[in-house]
All heavy atoms as a GROMACS GRO file, in nm:
protein
  524
    1MET      N    1  -1.477   8.195   0.092
    1MET     CA    2  -1.428   8.298   0.003
    1MET      C    3  -1.451   8.258  -0.143
    1MET      O    4  -1.486   8.342  -0.225
    1MET     CB    5  -1.280   8.320   0.030
    1MET     CG    6  -1.218   8.416  -0.061
    1MET     SD    7  -1.178   8.564   0.026
    1MET     CE    8  -1.079   8.642  -0.094
    2VAL      N    9  -1.432   8.131  -0.175
    2VAL     CA   10  -1.453   8.086  -0.313
    2VAL      C   11  -1.600   8.100  -0.350
    2VAL      O   12  -1.633   8.148  -0.459
    2VAL     CB   13  -1.406   7.940  -0.330
    2VAL    CG1   14  -1.444   7.886  -0.466
    2VAL    CG2   15  -1.257   7.930  -0.308
    3ARG      N   16  -1.689   8.063  -0.260
    3ARG     CA   17  -1.832   8.075  -0.288
    3ARG      C   18  -1.873   8.221  -0.304
    3ARG      O   19  -1.956   8.253  -0.389
    3ARG     CB   20  -1.913   8.011  -0.177
    3ARG     CG   21  -1.901   7.862  -0.174
    3ARG     CD   22  -1.986   7.804  -0.065
    3ARG     NE   23  -1.958   7.663  -0.051
    3ARG     CZ   24  -1.984   7.595   0.056
    3ARG    NH1   25  -2.039   7.652   0.161
    3ARG    NH2   26  -1.955   7.467   0.063
    4GLU      N   27  -1.815   8.308  -0.224
    4GLU     CA   28  -1.845   8.451  -0.237
    4GLU      C   29  -1.804   8.502  -0.375
    4GLU      O   30  -1.878   8.577  -0.438
    4GLU     CB   31  -1.773   8.530  -0.128
    4GLU     CG   32  -1.826   8.502   0.011
    4GLU     CD   33  -1.740   8.563   0.120
    4GLU    OE1   34  -1.646   8.639   0.089
    4GLU    OE2   35  -1.767   8.533   0.238
    5ASN      N   36  -1.686   8.459  -0.421
    5ASN     CA   37  -1.641   8.500  -0.555
    5ASN      C   38  -1.733   8.445  -0.663
    5ASN      O   39  -1.764   8.515  -0.760
    5ASN     CB   40  -1.498   8.455  -0.579
    5ASN     CG   41  -1.398   8.531  -0.496
    5ASN    OD1   42  -1.427   8.641  -0.449
    5ASN    ND2   43  -1.282   8.474  -0.475
    6CYS      N   44  -1.778   8.322  -0.647
    6CYS     CA   45  -1.871   8.263  -0.745
    6CYS      C   46  -2.002   8.342  -0.748
    6CYS      O   47  -2.057   8.366  -0.856
    6CYS     CB   48  -1.898   8.117  -0.711
    6CYS     SG   49  -1.758   8.010  -0.740
    7LEU      N   50  -2.050   8.381  -0.633
    7LEU     CA   51  -2.173   8.460  -0.627
    7LEU      C   52  -2.154   8.598  -0.691
    7LEU      O   53  -2.244   8.649  -0.758
    7LEU     CB   54  -2.222   8.475  -0.483
    7LEU     CG   55  -2.277   8.346  -0.422
    7LEU    CD1   56  -2.290   8.359  -0.272
    7LEU    CD2   57  -2.410   8.310  -0.485
    8GLU      N   58  -2.036   8.656  -0.673
    8GLU     CA   59  -2.007   8.783  -0.739
    8GLU      C   60  -2.007   8.766  -0.891
    8GLU      O   61  -2.057   8.852  -0.964
    8GLU     CB   62  -1.874   8.839  -0.691
    8GLU     CG   63  -1.881   8.894  -0.550
    8GLU     CD   64  -1.748   8.949  -0.499
    8GLU    OE1   65  -1.648   8.946  -0.575
    8GLU    OE2   66  -1.746   8.994  -0.385
    9TYR      N   67  -1.953   8.654  -0.940
    9TYR     CA   68  -1.955   8.627  -1.084
    9TYR      C   69  -2.097   8.608  -1.134
    9TYR      O   70  -2.131   8.656  -1.243
    9TYR     CB   71  -1.870   8.505  -1.119
    9TYR     CG   72  -1.722   8.530  -1.107
    9TYR    CD1   73  -1.640   8.443  -1.037
    9TYR    CD2   74  -1.663   8.641  -1.167
    9TYR    CE1   75  -1.504   8.465  -1.025
    9TYR    CE2   76  -1.527   8.664  -1.156
    9TYR     CZ   77  -1.448   8.575  -1.085
    9TYR     OH   78  -1.314   8.598  -1.074
   10LEU      N   79  -2.180   8.539  -1.057
   10LEU     CA   80  -2.320   8.525  -1.095
   10LEU      C   81  -2.387   8.661  -1.108
   10LEU      O   82  -2.462   8.686  -1.203
   10LEU     CB   83  -2.397   8.442  -0.991
   10LEU     CG   84  -2.386   8.292  -0.997
   10LEU    CD1   85  -2.467   8.228  -0.885
   10LEU    CD2   86  -2.430   8.239  -1.131
   11ASN      N   87  -2.360   8.747  -1.013
   11ASN     CA   88  -2.418   8.881  -1.018
   11ASN      C   89  -2.368   8.957  -1.141
   11ASN      O   90  -2.445   9.027  -1.207
   11ASN     CB   91  -2.386   8.958  -0.889
   11ASN     CG   92  -2.467   9.084  -0.877
   11ASN    OD1   93  -2.585   9.087  -0.910
   11ASN    ND2   94  -2.404   9.190  -0.831
   12GLU      N   95  -2.242   8.945  -1.174
   12GLU     CA   96  -2.187   9.011  -1.293
   12GLU      C   97  -2.253   8.957  -1.420
   12GLU      O   98  -2.282   9.034  -1.512
   12GLU     CB   99  -2.035   8.993  -1.301
   12GLU     CG  100  -1.960   9.070  -1.195
   12GLU     CD  101  -1.977   9.220  -1.211
   12GLU    OE1  102  -1.971   9.272  -1.324
   12GLU    OE2  103  -1.998   9.287  -1.107
   13ILE      N  104  -2.276   8.827  -1.425
   13ILE     CA  105  -2.344   8.768  -1.541
   13ILE      C  106  -2.483   8.828  -1.555
   13ILE      O  107  -2.526   8.866  -1.664
   13ILE     CB  108  -2.351   8.615  -1.526
   13ILE    CG1  109  -2.212   8.554  -1.545
   13ILE    CG2  110  -2.451   8.554  -1.625
   13ILE    CD1  111  -2.203   8.408  -1.506
   14ILE      N  112  -2.553   8.837  -1.444
   14ILE     CA  113  -2.689   8.892  -1.446
   14ILE      C  114  -2.688   9.037  -1.494
   14ILE      O  115  -2.774   9.079  -1.570
   14ILE     CB  116  -2.754   8.879  -1.307
   14ILE    CG1  117  -2.779   8.732  -1.275
   14ILE    CG2  118  -2.882   8.959  -1.299
   14ILE    CD1  119  -2.813   8.704  -1.130
   15LEU      N  120  -2.589   9.113  -1.449
   15LEU     CA  121  -2.583   9.255  -1.483
   15LEU      C  122  -2.541   9.281  -1.627
   15LEU      O  123  -2.589   9.376  -1.690
   15LEU     CB  124  -2.487   9.328  -1.389
   15LEU     CG  125  -2.533   9.344  -1.245
   15LEU    CD1  126  -2.421   9.403  -1.161
   15LEU    CD2  127  -2.658   9.429  -1.238
   16HIS      N  128  -2.453   9.199  -1.683
   16HIS     CA  129  -2.390   9.235  -1.809
   16HIS      C  130  -2.427   9.148  -1.927
   16HIS      O  131  -2.401   9.188  -2.041
   16HIS     CB  132  -2.238   9.238  -1.792
   16HIS     CG  133  -2.193   9.339  -1.692
   16HIS    ND1  134  -2.200   9.474  -1.716
   16HIS    CD2  135  -2.145   9.326  -1.567
   16HIS    CE1  136  -2.156   9.541  -1.610
   16HIS    NE2  137  -2.122   9.453  -1.517
   17TRP      N  138  -2.482   9.032  -1.908
   17TRP     CA  139  -2.522   8.948  -2.021
   17TRP      C  140  -2.662   8.984  -2.065
   17TRP      O  141  -2.747   9.018  -1.984
   17TRP     CB  142  -2.518   8.802  -1.983
   17TRP     CG  143  -2.384   8.738  -1.991
   17TRP    CD1  144  -2.265   8.801  -2.005
   17TRP    CD2  145  -2.356   8.599  -1.982
   17TRP    NE1  146  -2.164   8.708  -2.005
   17TRP    CE2  147  -2.217   8.585  -1.992
   17TRP    CE3  148  -2.434   8.487  -1.967
   17TRP    CZ2  149  -2.156   8.461  -1.988
   17TRP    CZ3  150  -2.372   8.364  -1.963
   17TRP    CH2  151  -2.234   8.351  -1.974
   18GLU      N  152  -2.686   8.972  -2.192
   18GLU     CA  153  -2.821   8.989  -2.246
   18GLU      C  154  -2.893   8.856  -2.228
   18GLU      O  155  -2.868   8.760  -2.300
   18GLU     CB  156  -2.816   9.027  -2.394
   18GLU     CG  157  -2.772   9.169  -2.418
   18GLU     CD  158  -2.870   9.269  -2.364
   18GLU    OE1  159  -2.993   9.245  -2.370
   18GLU    OE2  160  -2.825   9.373  -2.312
   19LEU      N  161  -2.981   8.849  -2.132
   19LEU     CA  162  -3.055   8.726  -2.105
   19LEU      C  163  -3.198   8.746  -2.150
   19LEU      O  164  -3.264   8.842  -2.113
   19LEU     CB  165  -3.052   8.694  -1.955
   19LEU     CG  166  -2.913   8.671  -1.896
   19LEU    CD1  167  -2.921   8.664  -1.745
   19LEU    CD2  168  -2.852   8.545  -1.951
   20SER      N  169  -3.245   8.656  -2.231
   20SER     CA  170  -3.381   8.665  -2.280
   20SER      C  171  -3.460   8.542  -2.236
   20SER      O  172  -3.406   8.452  -2.173
   20SER     CB  173  -3.382   8.674  -2.433
   20SER     OG  174  -3.331   8.555  -2.488
   21GLY      N  175  -3.586   8.540  -2.268
   21GLY     CA  176  -3.671   8.427  -2.232
   21GLY      C  177  -3.627   8.298  -2.299
   21GLY      O  178  -3.661   8.189  -2.254
   22LYS      N  179  -3.551   8.308  -2.407
   22LYS     CA  180  -3.503   8.189  -2.478
   22LYS      C  181  -3.398   8.114  -2.398
   22LYS      O  182  -3.377   7.996  -2.418
   22LYS     CB  183  -3.442   8.228  -2.612
   22LYS     CG  184  -3.538   8.296  -2.706
   22LYS     CD  185  -3.465   8.340  -2.830
   22LYS     CE  186  -3.549   8.436  -2.910
   22LYS     NZ  187  -3.475   8.493  -3.021
   23ASP      N  188  -3.330   8.183  -2.309
   23ASP     CA  189  -3.221   8.124  -2.232
   23ASP      C  190  -3.274   8.062  -2.104
   23ASP      O  191  -3.224   8.087  -1.994
   23ASP     CB  192  -3.117   8.231  -2.198
   23ASP     CG  193  -3.059   8.296  -2.322
   23ASP    OD1  194  -3.047   8.225  -2.424
   23ASP    OD2  195  -3.028   8.414  -2.316
   24CYS      N  196  -3.374   7.977  -2.117
   24CYS     CA  197  -3.442   7.923  -2.000
   24CYS      C  198  -3.348   7.839  -1.913
   24CYS      O  199  -3.352   7.849  -1.791
   24CYS     CB  200  -3.560   7.839  -2.046
   24CYS     SG  201  -3.691   7.830  -1.927
   25ASN      N  202  -3.263   7.758  -1.976
   25ASN     CA  203  -3.173   7.675  -1.895
   25ASN      C  204  -3.068   7.760  -1.824
   25ASN      O  205  -3.028   7.728  -1.712
   25ASN     CB  206  -3.108   7.566  -1.980
   25ASN     CG  207  -3.035   7.620  -2.100
   25ASN    OD1  208  -3.049   7.737  -2.135
   25ASN    ND2  209  -2.960   7.536  -2.165
   26ILE      N  210  -3.026   7.870  -1.885
   26ILE     CA  211  -2.931   7.960  -1.817
   26ILE      C  212  -2.998   8.026  -1.698
   26ILE      O  213  -2.940   8.037  -1.590
   26ILE     CB  214  -2.875   8.065  -1.916
   26ILE    CG1  215  -2.787   7.996  -2.020
   26ILE    CG2  216  -2.796   8.172  -1.842
   26ILE    CD1  217  -2.741   8.086  -2.131
   27LEU      N  218  -3.122   8.070  -1.717
   27LEU     CA  219  -3.196   8.131  -1.606
   27LEU      C  220  -3.217   8.031  -1.493
   27LEU      O  221  -3.210   8.067  -1.376
   27LEU     CB  222  -3.329   8.188  -1.655
   27LEU     CG  223  -3.320   8.305  -1.752
   27LEU    CD1  224  -3.460   8.345  -1.799
   27LEU    CD2  225  -3.250   8.423  -1.689
   28ASP      N  226  -3.240   7.905  -1.528
   28ASP     CA  227  -3.255   7.801  -1.426
   28ASP      C  228  -3.127   7.787  -1.344
   28ASP      O  229  -3.131   7.776  -1.221
   28ASP     CB  230  -3.289   7.666  -1.489
   28ASP     CG  231  -3.430   7.660  -1.544
   28ASP    OD1  232  -3.513   7.743  -1.503
   28ASP    OD2  233  -3.456   7.572  -1.627
   29LEU      N  234  -3.013   7.787  -1.411
   29LEU     CA  235  -2.885   7.774  -1.342
   29LEU      C  236  -2.856   7.895  -1.253
   29LEU      O  237  -2.807   7.881  -1.141
   29LEU     CB  238  -2.772   7.754  -1.442
   29LEU     CG  239  -2.775   7.622  -1.519
   29LEU    CD1  240  -2.668   7.622  -1.628
   29LEU    CD2  241  -2.756   7.505  -1.425
   30LEU      N  242  -2.886   8.014  -1.304
   30LEU     CA  243  -2.867   8.134  -1.223
   30LEU      C  244  -2.956   8.132  -1.100
   30LEU      O  245  -2.912   8.165  -0.989
   30LEU     CB  246  -2.895   8.260  -1.306
   30LEU     CG  247  -2.796   8.292  -1.417
   30LEU    CD1  248  -2.847   8.406  -1.502
   30LEU    CD2  249  -2.659   8.323  -1.360
   31GLU      N  250  -3.080   8.091  -1.119
   31GLU     CA  251  -3.175   8.083  -1.008
   31GLU      C  252  -3.127   7.984  -0.902
   31GLU      O  253  -3.134   8.012  -0.782
   31GLU     CB  254  -3.312   8.044  -1.062
   31GLU     CG  255  -3.421   8.045  -0.960
   31GLU     CD  256  -3.556   8.012  -1.022
   31GLU    OE1  257  -3.565   7.983  -1.143
   31GLU    OE2  258  -3.654   8.016  -0.948
   32GLU      N  259  -3.078   7.870  -0.946
   32GLU     CA  260  -3.027   7.769  -0.853
   32GLU      C  261  -2.904   7.821  -0.778
   32GLU      O  262  -2.890   7.800  -0.657
   32GLU     CB  263  -2.992   7.641  -0.929
   32GLU     CG  264  -2.935   7.531  -0.844
   32GLU     CD  265  -3.036   7.468  -0.750
   32GLU    OE1  266  -3.157   7.493  -0.765
   32GLU    OE2  267  -2.992   7.396  -0.660
   33GLY      N  268  -2.814   7.889  -0.848
   33GLY     CA  269  -2.696   7.945  -0.783
   33GLY      C  270  -2.732   8.049  -0.678
   33GLY      O  271  -2.673   8.052  -0.569
   34ILE      N  272  -2.830   8.132  -0.708
   34ILE     CA  273  -2.874   8.233  -0.611
   34ILE      C  274  -2.938   8.165  -0.491
   34ILE      O  275  -2.914   8.202  -0.376
   34ILE     CB  276  -2.971   8.332  -0.678
   34ILE    CG1  277  -2.896   8.418  -0.780
   34ILE    CG2  278  -3.037   8.421  -0.574
   34ILE    CD1  279  -2.986   8.500  -0.870
   35ARG      N  280  -3.020   8.064  -0.517
   35ARG     CA  281  -3.086   7.992  -0.407
   35ARG      C  282  -2.983   7.931  -0.313
   35ARG      O  283  -2.994   7.942  -0.191
   35ARG     CB  284  -3.179   7.883  -0.461
   35ARG     CG  285  -3.261   7.815  -0.352
   35ARG     CD  286  -3.338   7.698  -0.404
   35ARG     NE  287  -3.253   7.591  -0.455
   35ARG     CZ  288  -3.186   7.506  -0.376
   35ARG    NH1  289  -3.192   7.517  -0.246
   35ARG    NH2  290  -3.111   7.411  -0.429
   36LEU      N  291  -2.881   7.869  -0.370
   36LEU     CA  292  -2.776   7.812  -0.286
   36LEU      C  293  -2.699   7.920  -0.212
   36LEU      O  294  -2.658   7.901  -0.098
   36LEU     CB  295  -2.681   7.728  -0.372
   36LEU     CG  296  -2.740   7.600  -0.429
   36LEU    CD1  297  -2.643   7.536  -0.528
   36LEU    CD2  298  -2.777   7.504  -0.319
   37GLY      N  299  -2.679   8.034  -0.277
   37GLY     CA  300  -2.609   8.144  -0.213
   37GLY      C  301  -2.685   8.201  -0.094
   37GLY      O  302  -2.626   8.245   0.005
   38LEU      N  303  -2.818   8.199  -0.102
   38LEU     CA  304  -2.899   8.248   0.010
   38LEU      C  305  -2.888   8.158   0.132
   38LEU      O  306  -2.918   8.200   0.243
   38LEU     CB  307  -3.045   8.263  -0.033
   38LEU     CG  308  -3.070   8.374  -0.136
   38LEU    CD1  309  -3.212   8.366  -0.187
   38LEU    CD2  310  -3.040   8.510  -0.077
   39GLU      N  311  -2.844   8.034   0.112
   39GLU     CA  312  -2.825   7.940   0.221
   39GLU      C  313  -2.679   7.935   0.269
   39GLU      O  314  -2.643   7.853   0.353
   39GLU     CB  315  -2.868   7.800   0.177
   39GLU     CG  316  -3.014   7.793   0.140
   39GLU     CD  317  -3.053   7.661   0.077
   39GLU    OE1  318  -2.965   7.574   0.060
   39GLU    OE2  319  -3.171   7.644   0.044
   40GLU      N  320  -2.596   8.023   0.214
   40GLU     CA  321  -2.453   8.028   0.245
   40GLU      C  322  -2.430   8.058   0.393
   40GLU      O  323  -2.505   8.132   0.455
   40GLU     CB  324  -2.388   8.136   0.158
   40GLU     CG  325  -2.245   8.167   0.185
   40GLU     CD  326  -2.153   8.050   0.158
   40GLU    OE1  327  -2.180   7.971   0.069
   40GLU    OE2  328  -2.053   8.040   0.231
   41ALA      N  329  -2.326   7.998   0.447
   41ALA     CA  330  -2.294   8.017   0.589
   41ALA      C  331  -2.238   8.157   0.616
   41ALA      O  332  -2.265   8.215   0.721
   41ALA     CB  333  -2.194   7.911   0.635
   42SER      N  334  -2.162   8.212   0.522
   42SER     CA  335  -2.100   8.342   0.547
   42SER      C  336  -2.199   8.456   0.523
   42SER      O  337  -2.282   8.451   0.432
   42SER     CB  338  -1.977   8.362   0.459
   42SER     OG  339  -2.014   8.390   0.327
   43VAL      N  340  -2.189   8.557   0.604
   43VAL     CA  341  -2.276   8.674   0.593
   43VAL      C  342  -2.252   8.744   0.460
   43VAL      O  343  -2.348   8.783   0.391
   43VAL     CB  344  -2.252   8.771   0.711
   43VAL    CG1  345  -2.331   8.899   0.694
   43VAL    CG2  346  -2.288   8.703   0.842
   44ARG      N  347  -2.128   8.760   0.421
   44ARG     CA  348  -2.094   8.828   0.295
   44ARG      C  349  -2.152   8.753   0.176
   44ARG      O  350  -2.204   8.813   0.083
   44ARG     CB  351  -1.942   8.842   0.283
   44ARG     CG  352  -1.897   8.906   0.156
   44ARG     CD  353  -1.923   9.054   0.153
   44ARG     NE  354  -1.875   9.109   0.028
   44ARG     CZ  355  -1.945   9.190  -0.049
   44ARG    NH1  356  -2.063   9.231  -0.012
   44ARG    NH2  357  -1.895   9.233  -0.161
   45GLY      N  358  -2.145   8.620   0.180
   45GLY     CA  359  -2.202   8.540   0.072
   45GLY      C  360  -2.352   8.560   0.058
   45GLY      O  361  -2.403   8.573  -0.054
   46ARG      N  362  -2.422   8.565   0.169
   46ARG     CA  363  -2.567   8.587   0.165
   46ARG      C  364  -2.599   8.728   0.116
   46ARG      O  365  -2.696   8.748   0.042
   46ARG     CB  366  -2.628   8.563   0.303
   46ARG     CG  367  -2.630   8.417   0.342
   46ARG     CD  368  -2.715   8.392   0.465
   46ARG     NE  369  -2.681   8.474   0.579
   46ARG     CZ  370  -2.593   8.442   0.674
   46ARG    NH1  371  -2.530   8.326   0.669
   46ARG    NH2  372  -2.570   8.523   0.774
   47GLU      N  373  -2.517   8.826   0.153
   47GLU     CA  374  -2.538   8.964   0.105
   47GLU      C  375  -2.526   8.970  -0.047
   47GLU      O  376  -2.608   9.033  -0.114
   47GLU     CB  377  -2.436   9.058   0.167
   47GLU     CG  378  -2.458   9.088   0.312
   47GLU     CD  379  -2.347   9.172   0.373
   47GLU    OE1  380  -2.246   9.198   0.303
   47GLU    OE2  381  -2.361   9.211   0.489
   48ILE      N  382  -2.424   8.904  -0.100
   48ILE     CA  383  -2.404   8.905  -0.245
   48ILE      C  384  -2.518   8.831  -0.314
   48ILE      O  385  -2.568   8.874  -0.419
   48ILE     CB  386  -2.268   8.841  -0.280
   48ILE    CG1  387  -2.153   8.922  -0.219
   48ILE    CG2  388  -2.250   8.832  -0.431
   48ILE    CD1  389  -2.020   8.851  -0.222
   49ALA      N  390  -2.564   8.721  -0.255
   49ALA     CA  391  -2.675   8.645  -0.312
   49ALA      C  392  -2.803   8.728  -0.314
   49ALA      O  393  -2.880   8.723  -0.411
   49ALA     CB  394  -2.696   8.514  -0.235
   50ARG      N  395  -2.828   8.805  -0.208
   50ARG     CA  396  -2.946   8.892  -0.206
   50ARG      C  397  -2.938   8.999  -0.314
   50ARG      O  398  -3.036   9.029  -0.382
   50ARG     CB  399  -2.964   8.955  -0.068
   50ARG     CG  400  -3.018   8.859   0.035
   50ARG     CD  401  -3.060   8.930   0.162
   50ARG     NE  402  -2.949   8.990   0.233
   50ARG     CZ  403  -2.878   8.931   0.329
   50ARG    NH1  404  -2.908   8.809   0.366
   50ARG    NH2  405  -2.780   8.994   0.388
   51LEU      N  406  -2.819   9.056  -0.332
   51LEU     CA  407  -2.799   9.154  -0.438
   51LEU      C  408  -2.822   9.091  -0.576
   51LEU      O  409  -2.890   9.149  -0.662
   51LEU     CB  410  -2.659   9.213  -0.430
   51LEU     CG  411  -2.621   9.316  -0.535
   51LEU    CD1  412  -2.712   9.438  -0.526
   51LEU    CD2  413  -2.476   9.356  -0.518
   52ALA      N  414  -2.769   8.970  -0.595
   52ALA     CA  415  -2.789   8.899  -0.721
   52ALA      C  416  -2.936   8.869  -0.743
   52ALA      O  417  -2.987   8.880  -0.855
   52ALA     CB  418  -2.706   8.771  -0.722
   53TYR      N  419  -3.008   8.835  -0.637
   53TYR     CA  420  -3.151   8.808  -0.649
   53TYR      C  421  -3.227   8.933  -0.694
   53TYR      O  422  -3.313   8.925  -0.782
   53TYR     CB  423  -3.209   8.757  -0.517
   53TYR     CG  424  -3.360   8.746  -0.522
   53TYR    CD1  425  -3.420   8.642  -0.589
   53TYR    CD2  426  -3.440   8.843  -0.463
   53TYR    CE1  427  -3.558   8.634  -0.597
   53TYR    CE2  428  -3.578   8.836  -0.471
   53TYR     CZ  429  -3.637   8.731  -0.537
   53TYR     OH  430  -3.773   8.723  -0.546
   54LEU      N  431  -3.194   9.046  -0.637
   54LEU     CA  432  -3.260   9.170  -0.676
   54LEU      C  433  -3.235   9.203  -0.823
   54LEU      O  434  -3.326   9.245  -0.895
   54LEU     CB  435  -3.216   9.286  -0.587
   54LEU     CG  436  -3.261   9.278  -0.441
   54LEU    CD1  437  -3.197   9.390  -0.360
   54LEU    CD2  438  -3.412   9.282  -0.431
   55ASN      N  439  -3.112   9.181  -0.868
   55ASN     CA  440  -3.081   9.204  -1.008
   55ASN      C  441  -3.150   9.101  -1.098
   55ASN      O  442  -3.197   9.134  -1.206
   55ASN     CB  443  -2.930   9.202  -1.030
   55ASN     CG  444  -2.863   9.322  -0.968
   55ASN    OD1  445  -2.917   9.432  -0.968
   55ASN    ND2  446  -2.746   9.302  -0.911
   56PHE      N  447  -3.156   8.977  -1.052
   56PHE     CA  448  -3.223   8.871  -1.127
   56PHE      C  449  -3.373   8.901  -1.139
   56PHE      O  450  -3.432   8.880  -1.245
   56PHE     CB  451  -3.203   8.738  -1.055
   56PHE     CG  452  -3.264   8.620  -1.126
   56PHE    CD1  453  -3.204   8.565  -1.236
   56PHE    CD2  454  -3.380   8.563  -1.078
   56PHE    CE1  455  -3.260   8.456  -1.300
   56PHE    CE2  456  -3.437   8.454  -1.140
   56PHE     CZ  457  -3.377   8.401  -1.252
   57ARG      N  458  -3.431   8.954  -1.035
   57ARG     CA  459  -3.574   8.988  -1.035
   57ARG      C  460  -3.605   9.095  -1.139
   57ARG      O  461  -3.710   9.094  -1.201
   57ARG     CB  462  -3.616   9.034  -0.896
   57ARG     CG  463  -3.766   9.048  -0.882
   57ARG     CD  464  -3.803   9.081  -0.744
   57ARG     NE  465  -3.760   9.218  -0.715
   57ARG     CZ  466  -3.782   9.280  -0.601
   57ARG    NH1  467  -3.841   9.217  -0.502
   57ARG    NH2  468  -3.742   9.404  -0.584
   58ARG      N  469  -3.510   9.187  -1.160
   58ARG     CA  470  -3.531   9.292  -1.260
   58ARG      C  471  -3.539   9.236  -1.402
   58ARG      O  472  -3.617   9.284  -1.483
   58ARG     CB  473  -3.418   9.394  -1.256
   58ARG     CG  474  -3.428   9.492  -1.144
   58ARG     CD  475  -3.325   9.604  -1.153
   58ARG     NE  476  -3.191   9.553  -1.181
   58ARG     CZ  477  -3.110   9.603  -1.274
   58ARG    NH1  478  -3.146   9.703  -1.347
   58ARG    NH2  479  -2.991   9.554  -1.292
   59ILE      N  480  -3.458   9.134  -1.432
   59ILE     CA  481  -3.458   9.081  -1.569
   59ILE      C  482  -3.561   8.970  -1.589
   59ILE      O  483  -3.598   8.942  -1.701
   59ILE     CB  484  -3.318   9.029  -1.609
   59ILE    CG1  485  -3.276   8.912  -1.522
   59ILE    CG2  486  -3.216   9.138  -1.607
   59ILE    CD1  487  -3.164   8.831  -1.580
   60SER      N  488  -3.603   8.908  -1.483
   60SER     CA  489  -3.695   8.796  -1.495
   60SER      C  490  -3.799   8.802  -1.385
   60SER      O  491  -3.799   8.718  -1.295
   60SER     CB  492  -3.616   8.665  -1.491
   60SER     OG  493  -3.702   8.557  -1.504
   61SER      N  494  -3.887   8.897  -1.392
   61SER     CA  495  -3.984   8.918  -1.285
   61SER      C  496  -4.082   8.802  -1.270
   61SER      O  497  -4.133   8.777  -1.161
   61SER     CB  498  -4.060   9.048  -1.304
   61SER     OG  499  -4.127   9.046  -1.428
   62LYS      N  500  -4.109   8.728  -1.376
   62LYS     CA  501  -4.201   8.614  -1.368
   62LYS      C  502  -4.143   8.501  -1.284
   62LYS      O  503  -4.215   8.429  -1.217
   62LYS     CB  504  -4.233   8.560  -1.507
   62LYS     CG  505  -4.313   8.653  -1.592
   62LYS     CD  506  -4.338   8.590  -1.727
   62LYS     CE  507  -4.407   8.688  -1.819
   62LYS     NZ  508  -4.424   8.631  -1.954
   63ARG      N  509  -4.011   8.484  -1.290
   63ARG     CA  510  -3.948   8.371  -1.222
   63ARG      C  511  -3.910   8.402  -1.078
   63ARG      O  512  -3.892   8.312  -0.998
   63ARG     CB  513  -3.823   8.330  -1.299
   63ARG     CG  514  -3.853   8.284  -1.439
   63ARG     CD  515  -3.725   8.264  -1.514
   63ARG     NE  516  -3.644   8.163  -1.454
   63ARG     CZ  517  -3.640   8.036  -1.491
   63ARG    NH1  518  -3.715   7.998  -1.592
   63ARG    NH2  519  -3.562   7.949  -1.432
   64ALA      N  520  -3.889   8.528  -1.046
   64ALA     CA  521  -3.839   8.565  -0.914
   64ALA      C  522  -3.948   8.560  -0.808
   64ALA      O  523  -4.062   8.567  -0.830
   64ALA     CB  524  -3.778   8.704  -0.919
   0.00000   0.00000   0.00000
């Protein structure tokens, strides 16, 4: 449940923060969090991670 909430927060960050190419280290951290979420044991956690990945791909198509 805690990991699911963390993944939801990651998704909210992706949706609402202005992320630019200058924020390379932030994008690295978001990418790592999504990657770990995709390996999550819970089904709900993986669903949220996939949603976060799709949103991440929209803002950073080169990295996704």
